[in-house]
C-alpha positions in Angstrom: -25.8 3.9 -12.2 -25.1 6.4 -9.5 -26.1 4.7 -6.2 -25.5 1.5 -4.4 -28.2 0.4 -1.8 -27.0 0.1 1.8 -27.2 -3.5 3.0 -27.5 -3.8 6.8 -25.2 -6.2 8.6 -28.0 -7.9 10.6 -30.1 -8.6 7.5 -27.4 -10.0 5.3 -27.4 -13.7 4.3 -23.7 -13.6 5.1 -24.4 -12.8 8.7 -27.1 -15.5 8.9 -24.7 -18.1 7.7 -21.7 -17.3 9.9 -18.7 -19.1 8.5 -16.5 -18.6 11.5 -16.8 -19.8 15.1 -15.5 -17.9 18.2 -12.3 -18.8 19.7 -11.3 -18.0 23.3 -7.9 -17.0 22.2 -9.1 -14.7 19.3 -7.7 -11.2 19.4 -10.1 -8.4 18.4 -11.6 -10.4 15.6 -14.9 -11.2 17.4 -14.5 -14.9 16.5 -14.6 -14.2 12.7 -11.3 -15.9 12.0 -10.0 -18.8 14.2 -6.4 -18.1 14.8 -5.6 -21.8 14.2 -6.3 -21.2 10.6 -4.6 -17.9 10.3 -1.3 -17.5 8.4 1.7 -16.6 10.5 2.2 -12.8 10.4 5.9 -13.0 10.1 7.8 -14.7 7.3 9.9 -17.5 8.8 13.5 -16.6 9.3 15.5 -17.4 6.2 18.8 -19.3 5.9 20.7 -16.5 4.2 20.8 -12.9 5.3 21.3 -9.7 3.3 24.4 -7.7 2.5 24.9 -6.7 6.1 25.8 -10.2 7.3 26.8 -13.5 5.8 26.1 -15.6 8.9 23.5 -18.3 8.5 20.5 -18.6 10.8 18.5 -21.8 11.2 15.2 -21.6 9.6 12.0 -21.7 11.7 9.5 -24.4 10.9 6.0 -23.3 10.2 3.5 -24.1 12.9 0.1 -23.1 14.2 -0.1 -20.9 17.3 -2.5 -18.7 19.2 -1.9 -15.3 20.5 -2.9 -14.3 24.0 -5.4 -11.6 24.2 -3.7 -8.2 23.7 -4.5 -4.9 25.2 -1.5 -3.0 24.2 1.0 -3.2 21.2 3.7 -4.8 23.2 1.5 -7.9 23.8 0.7 -8.2 20.1 3.5 -10.7 19.4 3.6 -14.3 18.3 6.3 -16.6 19.4 7.8 -16.4 15.9 7.9 -12.6 16.2 9.7 -12.8 19.6 12.3 -15.1 18.0 12.7 -12.8 15.0 13.1 -9.8 17.3 15.9 -11.6 19.2 17.5 -12.4 15.8 17.2 -8.9 14.6 18.9 -7.6 17.7 21.9 -9.8 16.9 21.9 -8.6 13.3 21.9 -5.0 14.4 25.0 -5.6 16.6 26.8 -6.8 13.5 25.6 -4.0 11.2 28.4 -1.6 12.1 31.2 -4.0 11.3 29.4 -5.1 8.1 28.7 -1.6 6.9 32.2 -1.2 5.5 31.6 -4.1 3.2 28.4 -2.7 1.8 30.2 -0.9 -1.0 31.4 -4.2 -2.4 27.7 -4.9 -3.2 27.2 -1.7 -5.1 27.7 -1.9 -8.9 31.3 -0.6 -9.5 31.0 -0.4 -13.3 29.9 2.6 -15.4 26.8 0.7 -16.5 24.4 3.0 -14.7 21.5 1.8 -16.8 21.5 -1.6 -15.0 18.1 -2.5 -13.6 17.5 -1.9 -9.9 17.7 -5.3 -8.0 17.8 -5.5 -4.2 19.8 -7.9 -2.0 16.9 -10.4 -2.2 16.9 -10.6 -6.0 13.7 -8.5 -6.2 13.5 -6.4 -9.4 12.2 -2.9 -8.6 10.1 -1.6 -11.5 7.5 0.5 -9.7 7.8 4.0 -8.2 5.3 5.5 -5.8 5.8 9.2 -5.9 4.1 11.4 -3.3 3.7 14.9 -4.7 2.1 16.4 -1.5 1.4 15.1 2.0 -1.5 17.5 2.3 -5.0 16.0 2.3 -8.4 17.7 2.7 -10.1 14.6 4.1 -9.9 13.5 7.7 -10.4 9.7 7.6 -10.1 8.2 11.1 -7.6 5.5 10.1 -5.3 8.1 8.5 -5.9 11.7 9.6 -8.5 11.6 12.3 -7.8 15.3 13.3 -7.3 16.5 9.7 -4.0 17.8 8.3 -1.9 19.3 11.1 0.2 22.4 10.6 0.9 24.4 7.5 1.3 22.7 4.1 5.0 22.7 3.1 6.0 25.3 0.5 8.9 23.3 -0.7 7.3 20.3 -2.4 9.0 18.9 -5.4 8.8 21.2 -8.4 7.9 20.1 -11.9 11.5 20.4 -12.9 12.7 18.2 -10.0 10.1 15.6 -10.8 11.3 15.5 -14.4 14.9 14.7 -13.2 13.6 12.1 -10.8 11.5 10.3 -13.3 14.3 10.3 -15.9 16.6 8.7 -13.4 14.1 6.0 -12.3 13.3 5.2 -16.0 17.0 4.6 -16.6 17.2 2.0 -13.9 14.2 0.1 -15.1 11.1 1.7 -13.6 8.1 0.9 -15.8 5.2 2.2 -13.6 4.8 5.4 -11.7 2.0 6.1 -9.3 1.3 9.6 -8.0 0.1 9.7 -4.4 -0.3 12.1 -1.6 -1.8 13.1 0.7 -4.2 14.0 -2.0 -2.3 14.6 -5.3 -5.2 16.4 -7.0 -4.7 19.3 -4.6 -1.7 20.3 -6.6 -2.7 22.7 -9.3 0.0 21.3 -11.6 -1.1 17.7 -11.2 -2.2 17.4 -14.9 1.2 18.7 -16.0 2.9 16.2 -13.8 0.9 13.4 -15.3 1.8 14.6 -18.8 5.5 14.9 -17.9 5.8 11.4 -16.4 3.9 9.8 -19.3 6.3 11.5 -21.8 9.4 10.0 -20.2 10.9 7.3 -22.3 10.7 3.9 -20.6 7.7 4.7 -18.4 4.8 2.5 -19.6 2.1 3.2 -17.0 1.1 6.3 -15.1 -1.3 5.8 -12.2 -2.7 8.0 -9.4 -4.4 7.4 -6.1 -7.0 10.0 -5.1 -9.9 10.6 -2.8 -11.9 11.6 -5.8 -12.7 15.1 -4.5 -11.8 16.7 -7.9 -12.5 13.8 -10.1 -15.5 15.3 -12.0 -13.7 18.5 -12.7 -10.5 17.1 -14.0 -10.9 13.6 -15.2 -11.0 14.6 -18.9 -7.8 16.6 -18.5 -6.1 13.6 -16.7 -7.2 11.3 -19.6 -5.7 13.7 -22.2 -2.5 14.0 -20.2 -2.0 10.3 -20.3 -3.3 8.9 -17.0 -3.6 5.1 -17.4 -5.0 4.0 -14.0 -6.8 5.7 -11.2 -7.5 4.4 -7.7 -10.2 6.1 -5.7 -10.7 5.7 -2.0 -14.3 4.6 -1.2 -14.4 3.2 2.3 -18.2 2.9 2.3 -21.1 2.9 -0.1 -23.4 4.3 2.5 -23.6 8.1 2.2 -23.9 8.7 6.0 -21.0 6.4 6.8 -18.9 7.9 4.0 -19.5 11.4 5.4 -18.7 10.2 8.9 -15.4 8.7 7.8 -14.2 11.4 5.5 -15.8 14.6 6.7 -17.4 15.2 3.2 -21.0 14.5 2.2 -20.1 13.7 -1.4 -20.7 10.0 -2.1 -23.6 10.4 -4.6 -21.5 12.8 -6.6 -18.5 10.7 -6.4 -20.4 7.6 -7.6 -21.7 9.6 -10.6 -18.3 10.9 -11.4 -16.9 7.4 -11.4 -19.6 6.2 -13.8 -18.8 9.1 -16.0 -15.1 8.1 -16.0 -16.1 4.5 -17.0 -18.4 5.7 -19.8 -16.2 8.5 -21.3 -12.5 7.4 -20.8 -10.3 4.4 -21.0 -8.7 5.0 -17.6 -8.6 1.8 -15.6 -10.5 2.3 -12.4 -9.9 0.6 -9.0 -11.5 1.4 -5.7 -9.8 1.1 -2.3 -11.4 0.6 1.1 -9.9 -0.1 4.5 -11.1 -3.3 6.0 -12.7 -2.6 9.4 -14.0 -5.4 11.7 -17.2 -3.5 12.5 -18.3 -2.9 8.9 -16.6 -5.8 7.0 -19.7 -7.7 6.0 -21.6 -4.6 4.9 -18.6 -3.4 2.9 -18.1 -6.8 1.2 -21.8 -7.1 0.2 -21.8 -3.5 -1.1 -18.6 -4.0 -3.0 -19.9 -7.2 -4.6 -23.0 -5.3 -5.7 -20.9 -2.5 -7.2 -18.6 -4.7 -9.3 -21.4 -7.0 -10.5 -22.0 -4.9 -13.6 -18.9 -2.6 -13.7 -15.4 -3.3 -15.0 -13.9 -2.1 -11.7 -11.8 -3.8 -9.1 -12.7 -3.1 -5.5 -9.7 -3.7 -3.2 -9.9 -4.2 0.5 -6.8 -3.0 2.4 -6.0 -4.6 5.7 -5.9 -1.9 8.4 -2.3 -1.1 9.1 -1.1 0.3 12.4 0.8 3.6 12.5 1.8 5.8 15.4 -1.3 7.9 15.2 -4.0 5.2 14.8 -3.1 2.6 17.4 -6.3 2.8 19.4 -8.5 2.4 16.4 -6.3 -0.3 15.0 -6.7 -2.5 18.1 -10.4 -1.9 18.1 -11.1 -2.5 14.4 -8.4 -4.5 12.8 -9.7 -7.6 11.0 -7.6 -10.3 9.2 -7.7 -10.5 5.4 -9.0 -14.0 5.6 -12.4 -12.5 6.6 -12.8 -11.5 2.9 -10.7 -14.1 1.0 -12.2 -17.1 2.8 -15.7 -15.9 1.7 -14.6 -15.3 -1.9 -12.9 -18.7 -2.3 -15.9 -20.5 -0.8 -18.3 -18.7 -3.2 -16.7 -19.5 -6.6 -14.1 -16.6 -6.8 -10.7 -17.5 -8.2 -7.3 -15.8 -7.5 -5.5 -14.3 -10.4 -1.8 -14.0 -11.1 -0.2 -10.7 -10.5 1.7 -8.9 -13.3 5.4 -8.0 -12.9 4.7 -4.3 -12.4 1.5 -4.7 -10.4 1.1 -3.7 -6.8 0.7 -6.1 -3.8 -3.1 -6.8 -4.2 -4.3 -10.3 -4.8 -7.3 -10.1 -7.2 -10.2 -12.5 -7.5 -12.6 -13.0 -10.4 -16.0 -14.7 -10.8 -17.7 -15.7 -14.0 -20.9 -13.9 -12.9 -19.2 -10.6 -12.2 -17.9 -8.0 -14.6 -15.5 -6.6 -12.0 -13.1 -8.0 -9.5 -12.5 -8.0 -5.7 -9.0 -7.5 -4.5 -7.2 -7.9 -1.1 -4.1 -6.2 0.1 -2.9 -8.1 3.2 0.3 -6.6 4.6 0.1 -8.9 7.7 0.0 -12.1 5.7 3.0 -14.3 5.5 5.3 -13.7 2.5 3.6 -10.3 1.7 6.9 -8.7 1.1 8.5 -11.5 -0.9 7.4 -9.9 -4.3 8.1 -6.3 -3.4 8.8 -4.3 -6.5 8.5 -0.8 -5.2 10.4 2.3 -4.0 8.8 5.4 -2.6 9.8 9.0 -2.8 8.2 11.7 -0.7 7.0 15.1 -1.8 10.2 16.6 -0.2 12.6 14.3 -2.1 13.3 11.6 0.3 13.6 7.9 -0.7 11.7 5.4 1.4 13.1 1.9 0.8 10.1 0.5 2.7 6.8 2.1 3.7 7.5 1.2 7.3 11.2 1.6 7.4 13.1 3.3 10.2 14.4 6.2 8.1 14.7 7.8 4.7 17.3 9.1 2.3 17.5 12.7 1.0 18.1 12.9 -2.8 17.0 16.5 -3.2 20.5 17.7 -4.1 20.5 15.5 -7.2 17.1 16.8 -8.3 18.1 20.5 -7.7 21.4 20.0 -9.6 19.6 18.1 -12.4 22.2 15.3 -11.9 20.4 12.3 -13.4 23.6 10.2 -13.6 24.5 10.9 -9.9 20.9 10.0 -8.9 21.1 6.8 -10.8 24.3 5.8 -9.0 22.8 6.7 -5.7 19.7 4.5 -6.3 22.0 1.6 -6.9 23.8 2.3 -3.7 20.5 1.9 -1.8 19.9 -1.6 -3.0 21.9 -3.6 -0.4 20.1 -1.8 2.4 16.5 -2.3 1.3 15.0 -4.4 4.0 13.5 -7.8 3.3 10.2 -7.1 5.0 8.4 -4.7 7.4 7.9 -5.2 11.1 4.2 -4.5 11.4 3.7 -7.8 13.3 5.8 -6.3 16.1 3.6 -3.1 16.1 6.6 -1.4 14.6 5.5 1.1 11.8 8.9 2.8 11.7 8.7 6.5 11.1 5.2 6.3 9.6 3.1 8.5 11.9 0.2 8.4 9.4 -0.4 7.1 5.9 -0.8 10.6 4.5 3.0 11.1 4.9 3.9 9.0 1.9 0.7 7.8 0.4 0.6 4.1 1.5 
């Protein structure tokens, strides 16, 4: 099982039986999803606000709406987004006066082992740790021009990572995912896996990779304690894969993944960015792949960053393009586990594997957020698309586990409720290689 046949868009039965009809108000979706049936992209304003303000805001009733055609990010706003932006402006004006009261929301006891819980009662049990921002691929949606500049020589050391994981384990982290860039580029990645796995309290060690070094190191990763591995496979067509990544290695990657399934107990998931132009091809190929393999193929809705805006507005497709098809063909949504990521997974009695969907633009996407992120330079990101980050390197260098635990608790009142992608605001995220998605 090393190849997956390429299925052309025009010949697919899915294309012949179009499920969607064009709408004159559709934005860049070629009529695949009528906006009247799309979910609102922004969670309705809630009645209570976080620790920065205690003033109530009237809730916004759910309603259907259509966007005007957009040609630039500033136009890509729904009426709800416009209202939310106005509301946020008001909140920011009160932030300074409220900042003094933030300390009252930070645990004042010596119980530093208390579990991390943010201002919206979300329990944070999942750490995504980037161990490098360097990547050897040049995928158009992430690094179209390849990695720019010189790779930093001050990435977190093995000793610093040990301190970091100990602190996170003390505050209730159960799952750690190693990301990049491309984490396997680090020569000590196997040692990092082993060290994280050996930390008391950590139950699951996962990694996201492009698979470039999979065949060479998978046995070592298994021995070190790797539980889960996510591989980026944006196309099952060799030519398209090469065009997207810059590497002609799909046949070898498919063989290496089959070897992993046959020789290890590492749980394998595949990730692919949902593109409007190739959505149908990708879905059919993914269905073929998981038909006989215990693998989850997850589509990730294309997310806008500073560096990919042109491609985003040309190729973004809504998640309903995939989920509507699945639900109409006998697939059923499954419940997520407490320590799982944001993907909604679907199963079918005739398929061994699963299809997943990560839909950051869907309503309520952030409601169940259970994650914090730390960059390869020791900066905490409270949200993937936040406006800033927080340097904790001094605690790591001083091996101050207790101090870091207290600092993590202090971050909880300022973790945002949700991102602002619907406003074309990706914060400081220039590209997804910066922190690993």
